[in-house]
C-alpha positions as CSV (number, residue, x, y, z in Angstrom):
1,X,-67.3,29.7,-49.7
2,X,-65.6,26.3,-49.7
3,X,-62.2,28.0,-50.4
4,X,-62.7,30.3,-47.4
5,X,-63.4,27.3,-45.1
6,X,-60.3,25.5,-46.5
7,X,-58.1,28.5,-45.8
8,X,-59.4,28.9,-42.3
9,X,-58.7,25.2,-41.6
10,X,-55.1,25.5,-42.8
11,X,-54.5,28.5,-40.5
12,X,-55.9,26.6,-37.5
13,X,-53.8,23.5,-38.3
14,X,-50.6,25.7,-38.7
15,X,-51.2,27.3,-35.3
16,X,-51.7,23.8,-33.7
17,X,-48.4,22.5,-35.2
18,X,-46.5,25.6,-34.0
19,X,-48.0,25.2,-30.5
20,X,-47.1,21.5,-30.4
21,X,-43.5,22.2,-31.4
22,X,-43.2,24.8,-28.7
23,X,-44.6,22.5,-26.1
24,X,-42.1,19.7,-27.2
25,X,-39.1,22.0,-26.7
26,X,-40.4,23.1,-23.3
27,X,-40.5,19.4,-22.1
28,X,-36.9,18.8,-23.1
29,X,-34.9,21.5,-21.4
30,X,-31.3,22.1,-22.1
31,X,-29.0,20.8,-19.3
32,X,-26.9,23.5,-17.8
33,X,-23.4,22.7,-16.4
34,X,-23.5,23.8,-12.7
35,X,-20.6,25.7,-11.3
36,X,-21.4,25.2,-7.6
37,X,-22.6,22.3,-5.5
38,X,-23.2,23.0,-1.8
39,X,-22.6,20.3,0.9
40,X,-23.9,21.7,4.2
41,X,-21.7,21.7,7.3
42,X,-22.9,18.7,9.4
43,X,-24.8,19.5,12.5
44,X,-22.7,16.9,14.3
45,X,-19.4,18.3,13.1
46,X,-17.8,18.7,16.5
47,X,-19.9,16.1,18.3
48,X,-18.2,12.8,19.4
49,X,-19.4,10.0,17.1
50,X,-18.8,6.3,18.0
51,X,-19.2,4.5,14.7
52,X,-19.5,1.1,16.4
53,X,-22.6,2.3,18.2
54,X,-24.1,4.3,15.3
55,X,-26.3,3.2,12.4
56,X,-26.4,6.2,10.1
57,X,-24.6,9.5,9.6
58,X,-26.6,12.2,7.8
59,X,-25.3,14.7,5.2
60,X,-27.4,17.3,3.5
61,X,-26.9,19.3,0.4
62,X,-28.5,21.6,-2.2
63,X,-29.1,20.1,-5.6
64,X,-26.6,21.5,-8.2
65,X,-28.3,23.9,-10.7
66,X,-28.8,21.8,-13.8
67,X,-31.4,24.4,-15.0
68,X,-34.3,22.2,-14.0
69,X,-35.3,19.7,-11.2
70,X,-33.3,16.7,-12.4
71,X,-33.1,13.2,-11.0
72,X,-29.6,13.3,-9.3
73,X,-27.5,10.5,-7.8
74,X,-25.2,11.4,-4.9
75,X,-22.1,9.4,-4.1
76,X,-20.1,9.9,-0.8
77,X,-16.4,10.3,-0.9
78,X,-14.5,10.1,2.4
79,X,-10.8,10.9,3.2
80,X,-8.5,11.5,6.1
81,X,-6.7,14.3,4.3
82,X,-8.4,17.7,3.9
83,X,-7.3,17.8,0.2
84,X,-9.0,14.5,-0.4
85,X,-5.8,12.9,-1.8
86,X,-6.7,9.6,-0.1
87,X,-10.4,9.7,-0.8
88,X,-12.4,6.6,-1.4
89,X,-16.0,6.2,-2.5
90,X,-18.6,4.5,-0.4
91,X,-20.7,1.9,-2.1
92,X,-24.1,3.4,-1.1
93,X,-25.6,6.1,-3.3
94,X,-28.7,8.3,-2.7
95,X,-31.1,10.2,-4.9
96,X,-32.1,12.4,-2.1
97,X,-30.5,15.6,-0.9
98,X,-30.5,14.0,2.5
99,X,-27.7,11.4,2.2
100,X,-27.5,8.7,4.8
101,X,-24.1,7.0,5.3
102,X,-24.0,3.5,6.8
103,X,-21.8,3.8,9.9
104,X,-20.3,0.3,9.4
105,X,-19.4,1.0,5.8
106,X,-17.8,4.3,6.9
107,X,-15.8,2.5,9.6
108,X,-14.5,-0.1,7.2
109,X,-13.5,2.6,4.6
110,X,-11.7,4.7,7.2
111,X,-10.0,1.6,8.8
112,X,-8.7,0.6,5.3
113,X,-7.3,4.1,4.6
114,X,-5.4,4.1,7.9
115,X,-4.1,0.5,7.3
116,X,-2.9,1.5,3.9
117,X,-1.0,4.3,5.6
118,X,0.8,1.8,7.8
119,X,-1.4,1.6,10.8
120,X,-1.9,-1.9,12.4
121,X,-4.8,-3.4,14.3
122,X,-2.8,-2.6,17.5
123,X,-3.2,1.1,16.8
124,X,-6.9,0.9,17.2
125,X,-9.2,2.2,18.6
126,X,-8.4,5.8,17.6
127,X,-10.1,9.2,17.5
128,X,-9.9,10.7,14.0
129,X,-11.1,13.5,11.8
130,X,-12.7,12.6,8.5
131,X,-13.4,14.7,5.5
132,X,-16.4,14.3,3.1
133,X,-17.6,15.5,-0.2
134,X,-20.4,14.4,-2.6
135,X,-20.3,13.6,-6.2
136,X,-23.4,14.4,-8.1
137,X,-24.6,13.0,-11.5
138,X,-27.9,13.2,-13.4
139,X,-29.3,9.8,-13.8
140,X,-32.0,8.5,-16.2
141,X,-35.2,6.9,-15.2
142,X,-33.6,3.4,-15.3
143,X,-30.6,4.6,-13.2
144,X,-28.0,5.1,-15.8
145,X,-25.6,8.0,-15.2
146,X,-25.8,10.8,-17.8
147,X,-22.3,11.4,-19.1
148,X,-20.9,14.9,-18.6
149,X,-23.1,15.8,-15.7
150,X,-20.7,15.1,-12.8
151,X,-19.8,17.8,-10.3
152,X,-18.1,17.6,-6.9
153,X,-19.2,19.5,-3.8
154,X,-17.2,21.4,-1.3
155,X,-15.5,19.5,1.5
156,X,-16.8,19.2,5.1
157,X,-15.6,17.3,8.1
158,X,-16.6,15.3,11.1
159,X,-14.0,16.1,13.7
160,X,-14.5,13.6,16.5
161,X,-15.0,10.1,15.1
162,X,-14.2,7.2,17.5
163,X,-12.9,4.4,15.2
164,X,-12.5,0.7,16.1
165,X,-10.6,-1.7,13.8
166,X,-13.4,-2.6,11.3
167,X,-11.9,-4.9,8.7
168,X,-12.5,-8.7,8.5
169,X,-9.6,-10.9,9.4
170,X,-7.2,-12.0,6.6
171,X,-7.0,-15.8,6.8
172,X,-4.4,-18.1,5.4
173,X,-5.5,-19.7,2.1
174,X,-6.8,-23.3,2.3
175,X,-5.8,-23.9,-1.4
176,X,-3.1,-22.7,-3.7
177,X,-3.5,-23.3,-7.4
178,X,-0.9,-23.2,-10.1
179,X,-1.6,-22.4,-13.8
180,X,0.8,-22.4,-16.7
181,X,1.6,-23.7,-20.1
182,X,1.2,-27.3,-18.8
183,X,-2.6,-26.7,-18.6
184,X,-2.9,-24.3,-21.5
185,X,-3.2,-21.4,-19.0
186,X,-6.7,-22.6,-18.2
187,X,-7.6,-22.1,-14.5
188,X,-10.2,-24.8,-14.8
189,X,-7.4,-27.3,-15.4
190,X,-4.9,-25.8,-13.0
191,X,-3.0,-27.8,-10.4
192,X,-4.4,-27.7,-6.9
193,X,-1.3,-27.9,-4.7
194,X,-1.0,-30.6,-2.0
195,X,-1.1,-29.5,1.6
196,X,1.7,-30.8,3.7
197,X,0.5,-33.0,6.6
198,X,0.4,-31.2,9.9
199,X,0.5,-27.7,8.4
200,X,-2.1,-25.1,7.6
201,X,0.2,-23.0,5.4
202,X,2.5,-25.2,3.3
203,X,1.8,-26.8,0.0
204,X,3.8,-28.7,-2.6
205,X,3.5,-29.9,-6.2
206,X,5.8,-31.3,-8.9
207,X,5.5,-28.8,-11.8
208,X,7.0,-28.4,-15.2
209,X,8.1,-24.8,-15.5
210,X,9.2,-23.4,-18.9
211,X,10.3,-20.0,-20.1
212,X,6.7,-18.8,-20.3
213,X,6.3,-19.4,-16.5
214,X,3.5,-20.0,-14.0
215,X,1.2,-18.0,-11.8
216,X,-0.4,-18.8,-8.4
217,X,-3.8,-18.0,-6.9
218,X,-5.8,-19.1,-3.9
219,X,-8.8,-19.9,-6.2
220,X,-9.0,-21.7,-9.5
221,X,-9.9,-18.7,-11.6
222,X,-8.7,-15.4,-13.0
223,X,-9.9,-12.8,-10.5
224,X,-7.1,-10.2,-10.4
225,X,-5.6,-11.9,-7.3
226,X,-3.1,-14.0,-9.3
227,X,0.4,-13.9,-8.0
228,X,3.4,-13.7,-10.4
229,X,7.2,-13.2,-9.9
230,X,6.8,-9.9,-8.1
231,X,4.5,-11.4,-5.6
232,X,6.7,-14.1,-4.2
233,X,10.0,-14.6,-2.3
234,X,12.1,-17.0,-4.3
235,X,14.2,-19.6,-2.4
236,X,15.3,-23.2,-2.7
237,X,18.1,-25.3,-4.2
238,X,17.1,-24.2,-7.8
239,X,16.3,-20.5,-7.0
240,X,18.9,-19.3,-9.5
241,X,16.9,-20.9,-12.3
242,X,13.8,-18.8,-11.6
243,X,13.3,-15.6,-13.6
244,X,10.7,-13.0,-14.3
245,X,9.1,-13.4,-17.7
246,X,6.3,-10.9,-18.5
247,X,5.4,-10.9,-14.8
248,X,5.2,-14.7,-14.6
249,X,7.3,-17.1,-12.6
250,X,9.5,-18.6,-15.3
251,X,12.6,-20.8,-15.6
252,X,15.8,-20.1,-17.5
253,X,16.2,-24.0,-17.5
254,X,12.8,-25.4,-18.4
255,X,12.1,-28.6,-16.6
256,X,10.5,-30.2,-13.6
257,X,10.7,-28.6,-10.2
258,X,9.4,-29.5,-6.7
259,X,7.6,-26.3,-5.9
260,X,6.9,-25.7,-2.2
261,X,4.7,-22.7,-1.2
262,X,4.6,-21.4,2.4
263,X,2.0,-18.7,3.0
264,X,1.9,-16.2,5.8
265,X,-0.1,-13.0,6.6
266,X,1.9,-9.8,7.0
267,X,0.1,-6.5,7.5
268,X,-3.1,-8.0,6.2
269,X,-1.5,-9.3,3.0
270,X,-0.8,-12.9,2.0
271,X,2.9,-13.5,1.5
272,X,4.2,-16.4,-0.6
273,X,7.7,-17.9,0.1
274,X,8.2,-20.3,-2.8
275,X,11.0,-22.9,-2.8
276,X,12.1,-24.3,-6.1
277,X,13.9,-27.6,-5.5
278,X,15.1,-30.6,-7.5
279,X,12.1,-32.8,-8.5
280,X,13.3,-35.9,-6.5
281,X,10.8,-38.6,-5.7
282,X,11.8,-41.4,-3.4
283,X,10.6,-45.0,-3.1
284,X,10.5,-46.2,0.5
285,X,9.6,-49.4,2.4
286,X,9.8,-53.1,1.5
287,X,9.8,-52.5,-2.2
288,X,13.0,-50.6,-1.7
289,X,14.4,-53.2,0.6
290,X,13.9,-50.9,3.6
291,X,11.7,-52.3,6.4
292,X,13.0,-49.5,8.6
293,X,11.7,-46.8,6.2
294,X,15.0,-44.9,6.1
295,X,14.6,-41.6,4.3
296,X,16.4,-40.6,1.1
297,X,18.1,-44.0,0.7
298,X,20.8,-43.9,-1.9
299,X,19.8,-45.4,-5.2
300,X,16.0,-45.3,-4.6
301,X,15.1,-42.0,-6.3
302,X,13.0,-42.0,-9.5
303,X,14.3,-41.0,-12.9
304,X,13.2,-37.5,-14.0
305,X,11.7,-36.9,-17.5
306,X,13.0,-34.1,-19.7
307,X,9.6,-33.4,-21.2
308,X,6.4,-31.9,-19.8
309,X,4.4,-35.1,-20.6
310,X,7.2,-37.6,-19.6
311,X,7.1,-40.2,-16.9
312,X,8.9,-40.4,-13.6
313,X,10.1,-44.1,-13.1
314,X,11.2,-45.8,-10.0
315,X,14.0,-48.3,-9.6
316,X,12.8,-52.0,-9.9
317,X,11.5,-53.4,-6.6
318,X,13.8,-55.6,-4.7
319,X,11.2,-56.8,-2.3
320,X,7.6,-58.0,-2.7
321,X,4.7,-56.3,-1.0
322,X,1.9,-58.8,-0.9
323,X,-1.7,-58.2,-0.1
324,X,-2.5,-58.0,3.5
325,X,0.7,-56.3,4.5
326,X,0.5,-53.0,6.5
327,X,3.4,-51.4,4.7
328,X,2.5,-51.2,1.0
329,X,4.3,-49.6,-2.0
330,X,4.9,-46.0,-0.9
331,X,6.7,-43.0,-2.2
332,X,7.3,-39.3,-1.3
333,X,9.0,-36.0,-2.0
334,X,11.1,-34.5,0.8
335,X,9.8,-31.3,2.3
336,X,12.5,-29.6,4.4
337,X,11.8,-29.9,8.1
338,X,9.1,-32.6,7.7
339,X,9.0,-36.4,8.0
340,X,8.7,-38.3,4.7
341,X,5.1,-39.4,5.3
342,X,4.0,-35.7,5.5
343,X,4.3,-35.6,1.7
344,X,3.7,-39.2,0.7
345,X,1.5,-40.5,-2.1
346,X,0.5,-43.8,-3.7
347,X,-0.9,-45.1,-6.9
348,X,-4.6,-46.3,-6.8
349,X,-6.9,-47.2,-9.7
350,X,-4.4,-45.6,-12.1
351,X,-4.4,-42.3,-10.3
352,X,-1.8,-40.5,-8.1
353,X,-3.4,-40.2,-4.7
354,X,-1.8,-37.8,-2.2
355,X,-2.0,-38.2,1.5
356,X,-2.1,-34.4,2.1
357,X,-3.6,-33.8,5.6
358,X,-5.5,-37.1,5.7
359,X,-4.8,-40.4,7.5
360,X,-3.0,-43.5,6.3
361,X,-3.8,-44.4,2.7
362,X,-4.8,-47.7,1.3
363,X,-1.9,-50.1,1.0
364,X,-0.8,-51.0,-2.5
365,X,0.8,-54.3,-3.5
366,X,3.9,-54.9,-5.6
367,X,6.2,-57.7,-6.8
368,X,9.9,-57.9,-7.2
369,X,11.1,-56.4,-10.5
370,X,8.1,-54.1,-10.9
371,X,8.4,-50.3,-11.2
372,X,6.2,-47.3,-10.5
373,X,5.5,-45.1,-13.5
374,X,4.1,-41.6,-12.7
375,X,2.8,-38.9,-15.1
376,X,2.3,-35.7,-13.1
377,X,1.0,-33.7,-16.0
378,X,-2.0,-36.1,-16.2
379,X,-2.1,-37.2,-12.6
380,X,-1.9,-40.8,-13.5
381,X,0.3,-43.7,-12.3
382,X,0.9,-47.4,-12.8
383,X,2.9,-50.2,-11.2
384,X,4.1,-52.7,-13.8
């Protein structure tokens, strides 16, 4: 009797395990690769649509046949070419078969496409035809896209879109930073160029450029907006020294240069005209025996170091500049087309202090026979 009961229990347990395995397989269906994904023709296909006065544009579709009701993410692609050769993806996504497109995002995307094709702000507003398709992917419960589940829909159009220019203005940069071997290619230690007084687009800096070169950026970080040799127009007295080295702005004659950057906005892009001039620093005023502050006086330029960490040294003062005078020990680099004081600087508390776009600087004293010593790699200076 006991053996009969044991045998019956084994049969029941076997049937339970077989059923459990069958249920488990049913809850993990095999994903089928769909061959068709239908995006419906918009109800507003031939209706005039003013994006500036719209909030949402609706598209509807049928879910691709993945063999079960999956969680699907839809991404909108928009183009101005029926073959979608200029398609861009909008940032918004949807998990519903009713996809709402933000009208302002669509306006920005379309404006950018037309700008890249050569249109300017003066060409707007314009009435355009736009093409759309959806990209579908299965996503997991935490939003991750399941690899290998992507499918594109057919293409539909909206034929009467009124489009205003919808891109933010491109402004001139307020800073230009230089990075290179002199700061170990570390943007955190890069040189912030000095703005020329009275300008909003011209900057200067004394820079040691070697055969590994430098790069420019409007921010002190690596953000894929860095500008190398291909991104500038080279000019200046020493332009023939400047070469392309691995995309960087390098020199065939490593040494110090007065680098002057003038920026402009052309077709929504920042252009950089970069002058490479001799690194001449001038002493001016009573210390140089010049109460009339004559510019570029013969014999009053600094010596130029041959090394990256060397010092620029002024001639010995021929006049004293006592405390209380309104003239001070002053020096400058010459920016073509500008007065000397538009690019002047002084030495205060052991540091090089640039006037830039500010007012008069504190006056610095000096005595006959003293000299100014400047280290531009460290930003330090001394009168001794």
